[in-house]
Structure formats: structure tokens, C-alpha cells
N, C-alpha and C positions, 0 to 999 in steps of 0.2 A: 258338764260330767253328769253322767246317770248317778242318781242314787244308790249309794249300794256297791259302788264299783270305784277300783285304786284308783289310781292315775295310768300306771300300766297298761290296765281293763281297757283303759281308753282310750288309750293310741294303740290299741291293737294294729300291727301294720297290717294291708289287706291282702300280702303272701301269704300273712298267717290265716290268716280268715278261710283263705283260699285253699291251703295246708289241712285245715280243719274238717272244712267243706268236704274236700277230696275223701279224706281218709272215711268220714263217717258215710259217707254217698258209696261209695266202696266197699264198705263192710253191710250196709242194707242188702246192695247185692245176693254180695256173698251169701248169707245166711239164708235166701229165700232163692238162693241161684233153685235149688232142687225143685220147684212149688212154683215153676213157670210153666204156667197153659195148662196146667191141671182141673182138671174140671168138681174133679169132688175132695178139695181139702179139703171139707168144714161142712158139714150137713146143714146148720146153720146160714152160710153161704152160701148154698147150692141153694137154700130159700131164698134169700134176698136178692143173688140173680132172677133166677123163676118171675119171680114177683114185678123186681125193676124188665124185666121182656116185658111181662103184664099191662105193667107199666105204660111201660112205652107205645104199645100198641093201641091204649084207653081204657088201659082196665079201674075202677080204680078205689085204692087200696082201704078196705078195712069191709069193703062193699060186695066188689067183685073176687079180692084177692081177700083171709084174715090174719089177722095176725095183731102181736096189739104190741109189734117196737115203732117207735114215733116215724111219722109220713119222712123226714129228713132223710131218713138212711136207703127209701125206699127209691129217693131221687137222689143219692148217690148213686147209684146201683141201676138206674135207671136207661144213664147215660150210656152205659161201656154196652148195658143190656140189649139196647137195639142192635148193636154194629151186625153182621154178619158172620155167621159161624162163630168160627173158632177165639177170630177178632175183640169179641166180649170179652171171652175168655182174661186172655191178657192186658188188654184193658185193662180192667176192676184188678186183675191185680197188680199192675202198674200205677194205677193213683197210689194205695197202700200200700205201695212199696217209696212213692213219694210221698206221699205222708208222718208213715215212722220214720222216716229217713230226714224227716223238715223238723218232725217232731224230735228227735233225736240230735239235731243241731241249736234249739232253743233251750235241750235241756243244758246244753253248755253253755247256751247262753246265762242262761239264772244263775249254773253257774258261776260264770263270773258276776253278774250283781251280788251274789253273798259272797264277794274277794273268794274265790274258791278254782280260781282259774286253773291253776296248773293241776286240780284234779279235772274241768271240763271237758274235756276232749272223749277222756278213757269212760266217762259219766255217759254220752252220750255214747261207747260202744257198750259197754253194760247194758244200756235202756234195750237197743236193738239184739244184744245176745240177749238178757231175759223175756222178752215177750212171744221167740221164738217157743221158749222152753212153757212157755206160759197159751199156746194154743195161738198169739197174733201172727203167725208164718202168713194167712192171706188177709182177708181184708174182714174180719170178725171186726163187729163196729167199734168198742174201744180204740181202734187203730184211729180207724175216723176220727170218734172225737175228744181221742187225746191231745192231735194237732188241735183243737181248739182249746182247750181248758187250759194244755202249754202256752199257746199266746196270750188266752186273756190272762193267765199267771205276770206272763211277759210284760204286758201293759201298767201291770198292777204295782213289782218291783222297780221296772225304770219311770215311773211317776214322779217327775222332780217336786213337786208340789200336790193339794190335796184338789185337782180340778176335781170341777165334776166331768168335765167333755173324757177324757183317759177313763177313768171309772166308771164311764155309761158305754164306751165305745165296749171294753174292757165284759160287762156283763153281759150285751150285747152279745158279741161270743158266746160267752159262758148261755146263752138262751138260743144260738144258732146249736152245741155240744149236747143239750134237752131232747132236739128236736131229732139228736139219731140217737137217744140211748134216754130215759128219764131219771136211772140214777145218777147222772153228772149232777143235778138238783141241789144233792144233800152236800160235792163239793161246790158247786156257785152259791150257795150257805153262807157258806166256813170265807168265800170270797165276800159280800155283797158286806158281812159283817167287818170284816178284816180294813172294806173298807169303810165303812160309821166309824169305829173306832179311833182308822185315823185319823177322817174331820176331828173330833172332837178332841186327839192329840193336841191337835194344832189350832186352837182355842174357839167351836164350831158352835157356838151352843146347843142344848139338847134339842132342843122343837126345831134348831135349823136340820140337826145328824140324823133325828126321827123325818124331815123329809123330806133330804137327801135320799136316805136308805127307800124310803118308799118308790120313789123315784125310779131307783137304781133294777129296786125288786120290781116294780112297772115293765123297762124294759129288760131285766131278763124275761121275763113274761110275752115280752110280745111276738118271736114266732109262734110260742104254741096260738097264744091268741089266734094271728094270724088265720094258722091251719082250723083253730074252730068256726073261726068265720065264714072261712073256703065251705066246712062242709056243713053247715048253719044255711049257708047260699042256697048250696045243690040238696038242700033238704035228706039229706044224712044223718044230723046231730048226733042222731041216738046212737047209730050204726059206729061212729067214733069217739063217744065218752063212753062207752061197752068194751070197746077194742083195746081205748088206749087206756082207761081209767079204774073202769069195773073190774076186766075179766080177771085181773096180776089175783086178785083176792076172792079172787073163787076159785082158787086152783089150789090141789088138792097135797099136800106136803109127800117126797118122795122119801123113801122109808127111809128113817135112822141112821142105820148103816149106813148106807149107800149118798145121805149126805155128810155123814164124821172121813167116812172112805176119802170123797171130793176137798174136804176141809184143809187132811192129812198133806196129799197133795198139795193142795192151795199155799201151805204153811208153808211144807219144803221149801216150796219153789222160791218162795219172798225173805224166809228166811236170811240167806246168804247179802240180800239186797240190806237186808233190813238191821241185820249184825252193822253192815260198812257206812249205813248211815246214825247208827247208834256212833261211831266210832270218832264223827264232822265235831271240831270243839271252837270253844268257841269266839267270837270276837268281843274288842273291846269299840270297835267303832262302832258308833251310834248308826251309821244309814246299813253299815253289811250286818251289822248286826242283827238290826230292821229287819233285813229279805231272809236273813237264814230263819228265822223266830216264824215270820210268813211261810217259810218252805216250809219247816217243821211244822207247824201248822197245818199246814195243806194236804201234807202227810198222814198226818191224825184223823182229820174232814176223812180220809180217802181208805184210810183202814176204819173206819168206824163206817162208812157208806158198806164194805165189805163183810161184815160181820155179821151188817143189820140182815143182808140179801142173799140167804139159803137158794138152795142148795150149792154156794160156794164151786162150781166148779172150773176146772181151771183157769180158765180166758178170764171167768169174775177177777182175777188180779191186777187184768191188764193196765186198770186208773190206778191201781200202785202201785207200780213199777217206775209209773210219770214222776211225781215225785220224790221216790227211793234211789230214784236215780240221779237226779241232781241237788239230794241233800248227801248222796253218800259221791259224792266230790270233795266234798269235806277230807274223807277216807283217803279215798287215793289221790291228792297230790300233796303227799305227803312221800317219802322213797319206800318207810316199812308199809305204810298202804300201796305203796302201785307193787309192788313186790306181792303181797296178798291179796289184795285186788286183779291185777293183772290171773293170778293163776283161777282164783274164779271168774272171771269171764272168757279165763279157756277153759274151763269146764264148761261152764255155762253153754257156749256155743259147742261143745262137743256134744252135752248133749240134749240139746235143741237137733243139731241135726241127727241124732240120734232115734231122735226123736221121730222126726221126719221121716226117714225111711220106714221105722216100728210103723209109724202113719198106713206109708204106703202100702204094705204090705194088711194090715189091716183094713184097714179100705174100697183097697182096689187101688189098682194105677188105672192111666187114661186111657191102654189100650184093654186091660177086659172093660173099663166104660165104654169108649171105641166098639168092640162088640154086646154090648148088651142095648145100646142104639140101637145097632143092626140088627137088633131081635127082636127090638118093637119096632120097626120099621119105621115108616117119614109118613103113612097113610094111605090108605083112608080110614075117617075115621077119627073118635078120641082117644085117651087115656086117660087110667087109674092106679095111679103110685099109693097100695096099698101101702105096702111099707118099702120103704127105698130108697132113692136119690129123686130130688124134687126136677135137680137138674135137668131129668128126662123129658120135661115139658119144652124151653128151650132147645134142647138137642133137637129134639124126635120136628117140631113144629110142631104135636099134638095138639088138638082144643083137652080143655080141662073140664073135668061134668061134677064141676065141683066152686064153693070157693077157696075149701079148705085144703091148698095145692103143701101145704105141710104136713106131712103120714100122718104123725103122731096126733095132731092133733085131735084125729077120730080114732086113735088106737091104743092110746099110753091111757092106763089111771090116771094118772097126776092129772088130764085135762077133762076129766071125765065131771058134767057142770059148768066146765069155765072156757067154753068155747059159743057161747049163744046158741048150738042146736045140741039135742040130741042126739048122745055118737049114734050110736047103735040105728036110730031111726035117719039119721043122713048118710049109714056105710049104705043100707040099705035104700034107701034113696040114686045114690050113683049106678046102682048096679040095676035100677029103675029105670034108668037113662039107655043102658043098654051099649057102656063103653065098649067099642072093639076091642081094643086093649090090659087086660089087667097086669101090674106086674106085684108079686109079693118077693118080699127076702125070709127068712125065715122067722118063730118064734124070738124077740126081745125080753129084757129085765124091765119090768112096768108096762108088757103090756094087758090088755084085758083080753082075757082067754076064750069065751064071747064070745066077744065079736069076730075072732080070729076062727072061731067052729062057723061064725054064721055069713060066715065069706068062703070060706074055704066049701059049706054048701051048697052058696048060689053059686062058688067056681065049677064043682062040679056036676051043678047041672046046666048052667047055658054057654059054657068053657071048656076047653081043649087047649093043655099043656103043648107049645112048642117048641119051645128052650127054656134051659137051665143056666141060666151060665153062671161063670166066675167070676163077683165083685171080690178081692180081699181075700180076706175069710170067710164070708158066706158062700150058698148058692142062691141067685139070684131068677124066681120061676118068671117065664113067660106066658101065658094066657090069652090068647086071641076066640073070640065068640064066636061060637055053632052056627048067629043066624046071620053074618056077615051081613049081610044086608040090610038089616034092620041095624045092626047096627055104626057103620056108616053111617045112617040116618040116625043117629044122634043128639039129642037137643043139645048142644051144652053148656051149662053158663056161660062161661064165658069163653073165647073162639082164640087161640093164642096169636093166632097167623092176621087177623086181619083188627083192624081201627073199631073199638064199641061206638055204635049205631045211635 
């Protein structure tokens, strides 16, 4: 029998497990149905897909395509992005769906381990409902790394003795999560400390506990160390270190009013689930109490990680939702808790679907994006997306003229001095390469007005407007080069359509 489970939990019939799985998969599909096939769900994952396409075609992240996310995230996107046409969009969204459903199933297993089986299914459903409210309707990075963290947590709460092997596997999985997003390290520190304290409680000498802890920490760092060694072998270690570790500390802060608005929204999303988690009761059974203490400690670690990482946009709350949903099972397992919690889950589902409708109106529909792709055209010549969707690169197949594919890296004040190049100099260098097409959306909050003014001057000199396309609430301008012969011969930093030589 697994520690922290009751005899009933351990003997849960296969039919019950199949029913639980069917319910959670059905909820996962239903809550994401509106998003399937939409290439412009969120700016972040649009860029991840574009970078994944470049990686599949031979580009080297941090060198040919710049960002500060770990390599693991781009590897996840590389496989679906390599598929032709819209198949890649459906594939990455299917992967995200499977990861969300699998995470919800593990949430239910974690609830079992804590003796909260009666609320386990609702806890898994709550996770799926809340991540849609918090911007996890597609392939945001926590949708993927939450699965790894959930699996690591399950390995810890279900281990029947202080065995180094099981803890080592858990920490290796944490290491995988870290290479999807580095913030997972803060939760991983709690996991490692828990394993060390558990060893000490089982009679290990302090020196042994410290030694085993060092081994566990090393194991958690292995995926990152592998990435470091690969880039060192390629002669690009400095590029890797700057992008992954240095650049984040050079980024400027967003305006305080914007940060506080983000924090207020994220807090509103988290509060109902956290309130249910607070309603979970204690247990007198030692092993169950240990599992509950672990889940509560993990929730506190996730909250601390969230608090330490402004600007607190809604998807920053996604990692907190995982342990919060598991602990909320204690509240959802009681009759009164099921009534109140069930109502809150229904409200969360409605809020999530409403937000998806509003996002589509604000960001644009697949049909509108298709019109923009048609206006840009598929060649010849390279493309520069000054501001709009980086999904235009893989959608049109046009080559990029800079490694800064995520548009705001060169135009947002927050990134000034934090991307390894002077923004104005890089923008002017891009226009000097004479891209055949330039796409520019309207001004946005946080944009550097001097860079926009300089870009508009260059566009007025060398380009003409060929289309203005509605994309959600914005009008996006498409500019064609006046010197087509020169622009089609532009030398791109990386050609998305062919392998890197």
C-alpha cells in the first residue's frame, strides 16, 4: 500500500480509474475546444512556435533566434512546428491538451495520497478550469512544466521509504521542468529540502543527509548542465549564458501601475482556489499527514516563487494552481465543500470560456490572421515583423532578417539594454538589409516612441503600404519594399525555409 493512502484508495478499482480519466479528458477537451486550430492564441506561444520551426530547420536558439527561455521549451515546440501547414498548430495544441489532462489526473492521484479521494476528481477538474482563466488555454510554458512538477511530486509522496533512487528520479524530473522554465527551480528547492528532511527523520546522519542532498541537487541540475556543455562544445557558451542567466537581470521594470494591475488580476484568479485549499482539514494518520504537509509546503513554495517574480501577468499564476488544486481536494471532498466548490468551478469554467471569446475579439480570429498572411504573401523576399504576431514567419515561410524574432525585444522599453544589442542600432540594421515586407501594428503601452518614429521614417522612405488588415481590435499595416529587386536579394540572418548550412 502506498504511503499516505487509505486501503480504499489503494484498492481503487480499474473501472473507477477509467471513469476518472474519462471525466478529466472530457473536461480538458471541452474547456479548450474553442482554441483548437487558432494560430494566435497568445503572443508567447506564437513566438515559441516560430522558434520551434526555426530550430527544426537548423537554427540554434540564443544564437540564430534570441530569447531567454530555456532550450527545453523550444525542443517541445520543434516537433509540431516541423509539420507542414496548419498541422503544427493542431499538434502543439494537442500536446498541450494532453499535458493539461495528464497533470489533472496526477492532481487527483496526489489528492488520493493525501487521503482526499472524495474530492480528487473535482480537484483535477478545478485545475483544468482555473488554468483557462489564467491564460493556460494553449501552450504556455507552465502547461508543460506543471506536468513534470506534478510527476515529481507524485514520486515523492508515494515513496514508501527514504530511498535515494526514487528521490533521484523525482529531482531529475524537476531538472527537466527547469529546462522548460527556470522558475521551476524555486519549487524544486522545496522538493529537495523535503527529501533531505525526510532522510533525517528516518535516522540518517546529518553528514549523510547533506551528501545525499548534494547528489539530489546535482541530479536536478543535470539537464541544465547538459545544455551548457552542448553550447560550450559549439563555441556559443557566452551567448547561452547571457540569454539564459544574465539578460533577465538587465531587464527594466514595467510601470508600477501596470504591475499592480497584473497582481490584482492574478490575485483575483487565485483567491477562490486558495480559499478552498485553506478549507482542507488535518489528519491524525501519520503518513497521510505527511503527504498533506508536503502539498501545503509545495503550495507555499509556489506562492513564494510567484511573489518574487513580477510583473505578475496572469499566466505567472499557473504554477500555483497545481498544488492549490491538489490541496483544495480536502475541501471538495465534503458535502458542503462539493456544493460550494462545484459552484466555484462552474463559475471558473464560464469565466474561462468568456475570456476566450474576449481574447478572440481582442487578438483576432484565425480568418483575420489568414487575411494578414495573404496580405504579407509567401515570397520572395524576407519579412520583418516590427510589431504584430511572430507566427507570421512560419505561416508565410519567409526568412527573418534578425535573430530578434519576438517583436517587442527591439521595441519595448522594458527590454532596452537587456537583449544583447542596442535596440535602435539593431532596428536600423534590419532595414539596411531591405526586407521585402514589413508588418507594423499600432502603438502599444511600453513601446519606445523614438524607435517607432525612426521605423516610420525608414518605411516612408523605402516602402509603400499595400494593405491594412483588421486583426482583432487592431489595424495592422503591411508595407512592401519599393525596390523589389533589391529586397528579394536581401541577406537574411536565418532562412526559415531551409536548413542551416
